[in-house]
C-alpha positions in Angstrom: 0.0 0.0 0.0 1.1 3.5 -0.8 -0.3 6.5 1.2 -0.1 10.1 0.0 -0.9 12.9 2.5 -1.6 16.4 1.3 -2.4 19.5 3.3 -1.1 21.6 6.2 1.3 21.2 9.2 -1.2 19.3 11.4 0.3 16.1 9.9 3.9 17.0 10.7 6.1 16.6 13.8 5.8 19.4 16.3 8.3 21.3 18.5 7.2 22.8 21.8 6.6 26.2 20.2 5.6 27.9 17.0 7.6 26.4 14.1 9.2 29.8 13.2 10.6 29.9 16.8 11.7 26.3 17.0 15.4 25.9 17.8 16.6 22.3 17.2 19.5 22.9 19.5 17.4 24.0 22.5 13.8 22.9 22.1 12.4 19.4 22.5 10.1 17.7 20.0 6.7 17.2 21.6 5.3 15.2 18.6 7.9 13.1 16.9 7.6 11.9 13.3 6.9 8.4 14.5 4.0 9.8 16.5 2.3 11.6 13.7 -0.9 9.9 12.5 0.2 9.4 8.9 3.3 7.5 10.1 1.1 5.5 12.6 -1.2 4.4 9.8 1.7 3.5 7.5 3.3 1.4 10.3 0.1 -0.5 10.9 -0.2 -1.5 7.3 3.5 -1.7 6.5 2.7 0.9 3.9 4.9 3.4 2.0 4.2 6.9 3.1 4.6 10.1 1.0 3.8 13.2 3.1 3.8 16.4 1.0 2.2 18.6 3.6 3.5 22.1 4.3 3.2 24.7 6.9 0.5 27.2 6.0 -0.9 25.1 3.1 -4.3 26.0 1.8 -6.8 24.0 -0.2 -5.7 25.7 -3.5 -2.2 24.2 -3.0 -3.8 20.8 -2.5 -5.8 21.2 -5.7 -2.5 21.9 -7.6 -1.3 18.4 -6.8 -4.6 17.0 -8.2 -4.5 19.3 -11.2 -1.0 18.1 -12.1 -2.1 14.4 -11.4 0.4 13.8 -8.6 -1.8 11.3 -6.8 -2.1 9.3 -9.9 1.5 9.6 -11.1 2.5 8.3 -7.7 0.0 5.4 -8.0 -1.3 6.0 -4.4 -3.8 3.6 -2.9 -4.9 6.0 -0.1 -5.0 9.8 -0.5 -5.4 11.8 2.7 -6.3 15.5 2.6 -5.9 17.5 5.8 -6.8 21.1 5.0 -9.2 23.8 6.0 -7.8 25.4 9.2 -5.5 27.8 7.4 -8.2 28.6 5.0 -11.0 29.4 7.4 -9.2 31.1 10.3 -10.3 34.7 10.7 -7.3 37.1 10.8 -6.7 40.8 10.9 -4.6 42.8 8.5 -2.4 45.7 9.5 -5.4 48.0 9.5 -7.4 45.8 11.8 -9.8 44.5 9.0 -10.8 40.9 9.3 -10.3 38.5 6.5 -10.0 34.8 5.6 -7.3 33.3 3.3 -10.0 31.2 1.6 -13.6 32.4 2.0 -16.2 29.7 2.2 -17.5 30.1 -1.4 -14.0 29.8 -2.8 -13.2 26.9 -0.5 -16.3 25.1 -1.7 -15.4 25.6 -5.4 -11.9 24.3 -5.0 -13.2 21.3 -3.0 -15.6 20.5 -5.8 -12.7 20.8 -8.3 -10.8 18.2 -6.2 -13.7 15.9 -6.2 -14.3 16.2 -9.9 -10.6 15.5 -10.6 -10.7 12.5 -8.4 -13.9 11.1 -10.0 -12.5 11.6 -13.4 -8.9 10.2 -13.0 -8.8 7.9 -10.0 -9.0 4.1 -10.5 -11.4 2.0 -8.6 -8.7 0.9 -6.1 -8.0 4.4 -4.8 -9.7 6.1 -1.9 -9.8 9.7 -0.8 -10.0 10.7 2.8 -10.7 14.2 4.0 -9.8 15.0 7.6 -12.3 17.4 9.4 -11.2 20.5 11.2 -11.1 20.0 14.9 -12.8 22.6 17.1 -10.4 25.3 18.4 -9.5 26.3 21.9 -12.6 27.5 23.8 -11.3 31.1 23.8 -11.9 31.2 20.1 -15.7 31.1 20.4 -16.4 32.9 17.2 -14.6 30.3 15.2 -16.9 27.4 16.0 -19.7 28.1 13.6 -17.2 29.0 10.9 -15.4 25.7 11.3 -18.7 23.9 11.2 -19.4 25.5 7.8 -16.1 24.4 6.4 -16.5 20.9 7.8 -19.9 20.6 6.0 -18.0 21.3 2.8 -15.3 18.7 3.5 -18.0 16.1 4.3 -20.4 17.0 1.5 -19.3 14.4 -1.1 -18.4 11.6 1.3 -20.0 8.3 0.1 -18.1 5.8 2.3 -17.1 3.9 -0.8 -14.1 5.7 -2.3 -14.5 9.2 -0.7 -14.5 9.4 3.1 -14.7 12.1 5.8 -13.1 11.8 9.3 -15.2 13.7 11.9 -13.2 15.0 14.8 -16.3 15.4 17.0 -14.4 14.1 20.0 -12.5 17.4 20.2 -14.7 19.9 22.0 -14.5 22.5 24.8 -14.1 19.8 27.5 -11.5 17.6 25.7 -9.5 20.2 23.7 -6.5 20.2 26.1 -6.2 16.4 25.7 -6.0 16.5 21.9 -4.6 19.8 20.8 -2.2 22.6 21.8 -3.4 26.2 22.1 -2.3 26.9 18.5 -4.5 24.1 17.2 -1.7 21.7 16.4 -2.3 18.1 17.4 -0.9 16.5 20.5 0.2 12.8 20.5 -3.3 11.8 21.6 -4.9 13.9 18.8 -2.7 12.0 16.3 -3.7 8.7 17.8 -7.4 9.7 17.5 -7.1 10.4 13.7 -5.0 7.2 13.2 -7.7 5.1 14.8 -10.4 6.6 12.6 -8.4 6.1 9.4 -7.7 2.6 10.4 -11.4 2.0 10.9 -12.0 3.1 7.3 -9.3 0.8 6.0 -10.5 -2.1 8.0 -14.1 -1.5 7.0 -13.6 -3.3 3.8 -10.9 -1.6 1.8 -7.9 -3.2 3.3 -9.1 -6.1 5.4 
């Protein structure tokens, strides 16, 4: 089995601070490569893992890989897409104006383009898994409804046949500190949660 992972830094190892501030000579690694959920899944199935995720990756960058047929050129059996948090997060520019890097309508259009590409070019042995956006720290109350809207898009074409959606409903106000850091990156337990859900998909009939 060959697994391809596309998306943002939530699939990557994590230092104990923001990536830009991480000093390999001083700071410890709080989530090691072997503890990331893509590696955990790959280990369970003795699979080859190709992780093309990048810090700050938006859904348009994920679509580029589909547009240039990367998942098919690599002959991947499982394609995992972990995106949406960077796209939906509300930020402020230097003038204090709020904005999103990918507004919901644009996000939906690009998502639909990914689905169309997959339906046109994938073979019957490939599956596509979208990872939902986990709820943020309770202090970001205004983000909850926004994240729910983006998750509805990520789930909208799931058919549990060759397109799947992983719901992270276990991450809520009461459990956030168990699964995620304040900056929304996954702790070891958060990685283990997603790994179990992906394994359930694969064991459900695709890779018994």
